[in-house]
C-alpha positions in Angstrom: 4.0 24.6 40.2 3.0 24.1 43.9 -0.7 23.8 43.0 0.2 21.1 40.4 2.1 19.0 43.0 -0.9 19.4 45.4 -3.2 18.2 42.6 -1.0 15.2 42.0 -0.9 14.4 45.8 -4.7 14.8 46.2 -5.3 12.5 43.2 -3.0 9.7 44.6 -4.5 10.0 48.1 -8.0 9.7 46.6 -7.0 6.6 44.8 -5.5 5.1 47.9 -8.7 5.9 49.9 -10.8 4.2 47.3 -8.6 1.2 47.2 -8.6 0.9 51.0 -12.4 1.3 50.9 -12.7 -2.0 49.1 -11.8 -3.7 52.3 -14.8 -2.1 54.1 -17.3 -2.2 51.3 -19.6 -4.7 53.1 -20.0 -2.3 56.0 -20.3 1.0 54.0 -23.3 2.6 52.5 -22.8 3.2 48.8 -25.3 5.2 46.7 -27.4 3.0 44.4 -28.6 0.3 46.8 -27.1 -3.0 48.0 -25.5 -4.2 44.8 -22.1 -5.6 45.9 -19.7 -8.4 45.1 -16.6 -9.6 46.8 -13.3 -8.8 45.0 -10.2 -10.9 44.9 -6.8 -9.3 44.6 -3.7 -10.7 42.9 -0.7 -9.9 40.9 -0.9 -10.5 37.1 2.1 -9.8 35.0 3.4 -7.3 37.5 0.1 -5.4 37.9 -2.2 -5.2 41.0 -5.6 -6.5 39.9 -9.0 -6.6 41.8 -11.6 -8.9 40.2 -15.0 -10.4 41.0 -15.3 -14.2 40.9 -17.6 -14.1 37.9 -15.4 -11.7 35.9 -18.1 -9.0 35.6 -15.9 -6.5 37.5 -12.2 -5.8 37.4 -10.0 -2.9 38.4 -6.2 -2.7 37.8 -3.4 -0.2 37.9 -1.2 0.6 34.9 1.3 3.2 36.0 4.9 3.9 35.0 8.1 5.7 35.9 10.5 6.7 33.1 13.7 8.5 34.2 15.9 9.6 31.3 19.3 11.0 30.8 21.1 12.2 27.6 24.4 13.7 26.4 24.7 15.5 23.1 27.9 15.8 21.0 29.0 17.3 17.7 30.1 14.8 15.0 33.7 15.2 16.2 32.7 13.9 19.7 33.1 17.4 21.3 30.3 19.4 22.9 30.6 22.1 20.3 27.2 21.7 18.7 26.0 24.7 16.8 23.0 25.2 19.2 24.7 24.4 22.5 22.5 21.5 23.4 21.8 20.8 27.1 22.8 17.5 28.7 21.0 16.3 31.7 18.3 14.0 33.3 14.6 14.3 33.7 11.4 12.3 34.4 10.0 11.6 30.9 6.8 10.2 32.3 5.3 9.8 35.8 1.9 8.3 35.0 -0.9 7.0 37.2 -3.7 5.0 35.6 -6.7 3.0 36.6 -8.5 0.7 34.2 -11.8 -1.1 34.8 -14.3 -3.6 33.4 -17.8 -2.7 34.7 -20.7 -5.1 34.4 -18.8 -7.2 32.0 -19.6 -5.2 28.8 -18.3 -1.8 29.8 -14.7 -0.5 30.2 -13.2 2.7 31.4 -9.8 4.2 32.0 -8.4 7.2 33.8 -4.7 8.1 33.1 -2.8 11.2 34.1 0.9 12.1 33.7 2.6 14.1 36.5 6.0 14.4 34.7 8.3 17.4 35.1 7.1 20.7 33.7 8.9 22.3 30.7 8.6 25.4 28.6 6.3 23.6 26.1 4.5 20.9 28.2 2.6 21.4 31.4 3.3 18.9 34.2 -0.2 17.5 34.6 -1.2 16.0 31.3 -4.5 14.4 30.5 -3.8 11.1 28.8 -6.4 8.3 28.3 -9.8 9.2 29.7 -12.5 7.1 28.0 -15.6 4.9 28.2 -16.0 1.9 26.0 -18.9 -0.5 25.3 -18.3 -4.0 24.0 -21.3 -5.4 22.2 -22.0 -8.9 23.7 -21.1 -11.9 21.6 -19.9 -9.6 18.8 -16.3 -8.4 18.1 -17.5 -4.8 18.1 -16.8 -1.9 20.4 -17.7 1.8 20.8 -15.5 4.3 22.6 -15.8 7.9 23.5 -13.5 10.2 25.5 -9.9 11.2 25.1 -7.6 8.7 23.4 -5.1 8.3 20.5 -6.4 8.8 16.9 -6.2 5.5 14.8 -3.3 6.7 12.7 0.3 5.4 12.9 1.2 2.0 14.3 4.2 3.3 16.2 2.3 6.3 17.6 -0.5 4.0 18.8 1.9 1.7 20.6 2.2 2.3 24.4 5.2 4.3 25.6 6.2 1.5 28.0 6.6 -0.9 25.0 8.7 1.3 22.8 11.8 -0.3 21.3 13.7 3.0 21.7 13.3 5.8 24.2 11.3 7.9 21.7 9.2 7.2 18.6 10.6 8.1 15.2 10.5 11.8 14.2 7.9 11.2 11.4 5.6 9.4 13.9 5.7 12.5 16.0 5.2 15.0 13.1 2.1 13.6 11.3 0.0 11.5 13.8 -1.7 13.8 16.2 -1.8 11.4 19.2 -4.6 11.9 21.8 -7.7 13.9 21.1 -11.3 13.9 22.3 -13.5 11.9 20.0 -15.6 8.8 19.3 -14.3 5.5 17.8 -15.9 2.3 16.6 -13.9 -0.9 16.0 -14.6 -4.3 14.6 -12.2 -7.2 14.6 -11.8 -10.9 13.8 -9.0 -13.5 14.3 -7.0 -11.9 11.5 -8.0 -8.2 11.0 -9.4 -5.1 12.6 -11.2 -2.1 11.2 -11.4 1.3 13.1 -13.2 4.5 12.3 -13.2 7.6 14.4 -14.2 11.3 14.5 -11.7 13.2 16.5 -11.8 16.7 17.9 -9.5 19.0 19.8 -6.8 18.6 22.4 -7.9 19.4 26.0 -7.2 23.0 27.0 -6.8 24.2 23.4 -10.5 24.8 22.5 -11.4 28.5 22.2 -14.7 30.2 22.8 -17.3 28.5 20.6 -18.9 31.8 19.9 -15.8 32.7 17.8 -15.1 29.6 15.8 -16.2 26.0 15.6 -13.5 23.5 16.8 -11.6 21.6 14.2 -12.2 17.9 13.6 -10.9 14.9 11.7 -12.3 11.7 10.3 -10.0 8.7 10.6 -10.0 5.2 9.1 -7.5 2.4 9.9 -7.5 -1.2 8.7 -4.9 -3.8 9.7 -4.6 -7.4 8.6 -2.6 -10.3 10.0 -2.7 -13.3 7.6 -0.1 -14.9 9.8 -1.2 -14.7 13.4 0.4 -17.3 15.7 2.2 -16.6 18.9 5.8 -15.8 18.0 5.0 -15.7 14.3 3.0 -12.7 13.0 2.8 -10.7 9.8 0.8 -7.5 9.8 0.1 -4.9 7.2 -2.1 -1.9 7.6 -3.5 1.3 6.0 -4.7 4.5 7.6 -6.2 7.7 6.3 -7.5 10.9 7.7 -9.3 14.1 6.5 -8.8 17.0 8.8 -9.8 20.7 9.0 -7.6 23.0 11.1 -8.0 23.2 14.8 -9.4 26.4 16.3 -7.0 27.4 19.0 -5.9 30.7 20.7 -2.3 30.1 19.6 -2.9 30.1 15.8 -4.8 32.3 13.4 -7.9 30.8 11.8 -7.2 28.2 9.1 -3.6 27.9 10.2 -1.6 24.7 11.1 1.9 23.9 12.0 3.8 20.5 12.0 6.8 19.8 14.1 9.0 17.1 15.6 11.9 16.5 17.9 14.8 14.4 16.7 13.9 11.4 18.8 15.3 12.8 22.1 13.4 14.7 24.9 16.1 15.9 27.3 17.1 18.7 25.0 13.6 19.8 24.2 13.4 22.1 21.2 12.0 20.8 18.0 14.5 21.2 15.2 11.9 20.2 12.6 9.1 22.9 12.5 7.1 24.2 9.5 6.1 27.4 11.2 2.6 28.7 10.3 1.0 27.2 7.2 -1.9 29.6 6.7 -5.1 29.7 4.7 -5.6 25.9 5.0 -8.9 24.5 3.8 -8.2 20.9 4.9 -5.4 18.4 4.9 -5.3 14.7 4.1 -3.0 12.2 5.8 -2.2 8.6 4.7 0.0 5.9 6.1 1.1 2.3 5.4 2.3 -0.2 7.9 4.3 -3.5 7.7 5.3 -5.6 10.7 6.8 -9.1 11.0 7.6 -11.2 14.1 9.5 -14.5 13.9 10.6 -15.7 17.3 13.1 -13.2 18.6 13.2 -11.2 15.3 11.0 -8.1 15.0 10.8 -5.9 11.9 8.5 -2.9 11.5 8.3 -0.1 8.9 5.9 2.7 8.1 5.5 5.4 5.5 3.2 8.4 6.0 2.5 11.6 4.2 0.2 14.6 4.2 -1.3 16.8 1.5 -2.4 20.3 2.7 -5.0 22.0 0.5 -5.2 25.8 0.8 -7.5 28.7 -0.1 -7.0 31.5 -2.5 -5.1 29.5 -5.0 -2.1 29.0 -2.7 0.1 26.0 -3.6 -0.7 22.6 -2.1 1.9 21.5 0.5 3.2 17.9 0.5 5.3 16.5 3.4 6.2 13.1 4.6 8.7 10.4 5.6 9.1 7.0 7.1 11.2 4.7 9.3 12.4 1.1 9.4 13.1 -0.8 12.7 14.8 -4.1 13.2 15.2 -5.7 16.6 16.5 -9.1 17.9 16.2 -10.6 21.4 19.5 -12.3 22.0 18.1 -14.5 24.8 15.4 -15.9 22.5 12.2 -14.3 23.7 9.5 -13.2 21.3 6.9 -10.5 21.3 3.1 -10.5 21.7 0.8 -9.1 19.0 -2.8 -8.0 19.5 -4.8 -8.5 16.3 -7.9 -6.8 17.8 -6.0 -3.5 18.0 -3.4 -4.1 15.3 -0.6 -3.3 17.7 2.5 -5.0 19.0 2.7 -6.0 22.6 5.5 -6.5 25.1 8.5 -8.9 25.0 7.5 -12.1 26.7 8.6 -12.8 30.3 12.4 -13.6 30.4 13.1 -17.3 29.9 15.9 -17.2 32.5 16.4 -15.8 36.0 18.7 -12.9 35.0 16.5 -11.4 32.3 16.3 -10.8 28.5 18.5 -8.7 26.2 17.5 -7.1 23.0 19.5 -5.2 20.3 17.8 -2.9 17.8 18.4 -0.4 15.0 16.2 2.2 13.3 16.5 4.5 10.3 14.2 7.5 10.0 13.7 10.0 7.2 11.5 13.0 7.9 10.9 15.8 5.3 9.0 18.9 6.4 10.2 20.9 3.3 8.2 21.8 0.2 10.1 24.4 -1.6 7.5 24.9 -4.3 4.9 25.8 -1.6 7.4 27.9 0.4 7.4 25.6 3.4 10.9 25.1 4.9 10.4 23.0 8.1 13.6 21.1 7.8 14.7 17.6 6.9 16.3 14.9 9.0 18.0 11.6 8.3 18.5 9.8 11.6 20.2 6.5 12.6 19.3 5.0 16.0 20.9 2.0 17.8 19.7 0.5 21.0 20.2 -2.1 23.7 17.3 -3.1 26.0 17.6 -5.1 29.2 14.5 -6.7 30.7 15.3 -8.2 34.2 11.6 -9.0 34.6 8.3 -7.9 33.0 8.0 -4.8 35.2 11.5 -3.3 34.7 13.2 -2.1 31.5 16.6 -0.5 31.1 17.4 1.1 27.8 20.5 2.6 26.1 20.4 4.5 22.8 23.0 6.0 20.5 21.9 8.1 17.6 23.4 10.2 14.8 21.3 12.9 13.3 21.8 14.6 9.9 19.9 17.9 9.6 19.6 20.2 6.7 19.9 24.0 6.7 16.1 24.5 7.3 16.0 22.5 10.5 15.9 25.7 12.6 12.7 25.6 14.6 11.1 28.5 12.7 14.5 30.3 12.5 15.2 30.2 16.2 18.0 27.7 15.9 21.0 27.4 13.6 20.6 25.0 10.7 22.8 22.1 9.6 23.4 21.2 13.2 24.4 17.6 12.7 24.9 15.9 16.0 24.9 12.6 17.9 23.7 11.7 21.3 23.7 9.0 24.0 20.6 8.5 26.1 19.4 6.1 28.8 16.1 5.2 30.4 15.2 3.5 33.7 11.6 2.3 33.5 9.3 0.7 36.0 5.8 -0.4 35.1 3.5 -0.7 38.1 
């Protein structure tokens, strides 16, 4: 643990030294010759930005603090849940990121999370680490590195922009999140097309002399026939073909799918398929619908997977979906980015005291397939939230949720099933 804190400290000190060095760049010898340009510094939407006058170079910080607390109760409002859930507080995310535009057509990002350690997640997490090339005068880009696979609109959305503290359970179960890979994207004023080849998660690859690493191919297309500020309609489709990852934790040709019930303070994943073995490949598909009209925001997704297996073993079918509705009581709307097919932040508050939003979400996640012998659990969950935005950099969130779990939601038999419960959770967020 001490070494991890030292690593975090060294990383931050290095960044501060580099930032301070900008002031002395004219007097310093930098490898590569005398290519130098003065940089101007300013605040843009709460972010510190350094940029050259011609726009060919830009560096900016995009860091965040998310401090969460939660209390879990049985349906009768006592603390007598079947699994003795733990109330408490923790740092959900402590990220430090630098983004850059280099020589106009190149981009890069370094993003690390220094959050609290837990039994299942290490403290120092590699997040976005990528290099991108934007073809001049063409809406076409190529990216390599470590980033989110193009699957699942909610999963692709930045954690600082989430309507609730956590994504829906189905968005955690099927999309894989960040992996190493390569991606190409083309976009216009009303659609975007993305294709990617994704590999493993960092620190999970095994000796290549034993097994080749797993990979997936991904396609995602989104369309916005209505695309005006404050009035947007989006629909999208995504698909993926994947062969099992090669990791030291699972036997060859084995996968497992799991998800928390939209809360992170009590960490165990109720929904967990356990090992699904002898997997040849699996297919994933998803549909997306989103609508913005002034302060009204609606979004829904449905996604499913079909897992094909060797030796005549039965195919496994799992899936689910969610529906979100939100309304900003103070009248602000949301941004939408057609080039990425993603929702942006709520606009800057119209008044001096901030913006207030109310929201609700229903999620259905089914990781059971009785015919295939998979009993990962099923959840029906209702989430309600209030968000307060005093300014573009600060967000305060309050959630209440009721979770209905079936008898198979036991985290591979390690928890008691049918543990219906409810919880209250809060988040204090600063985006730097």
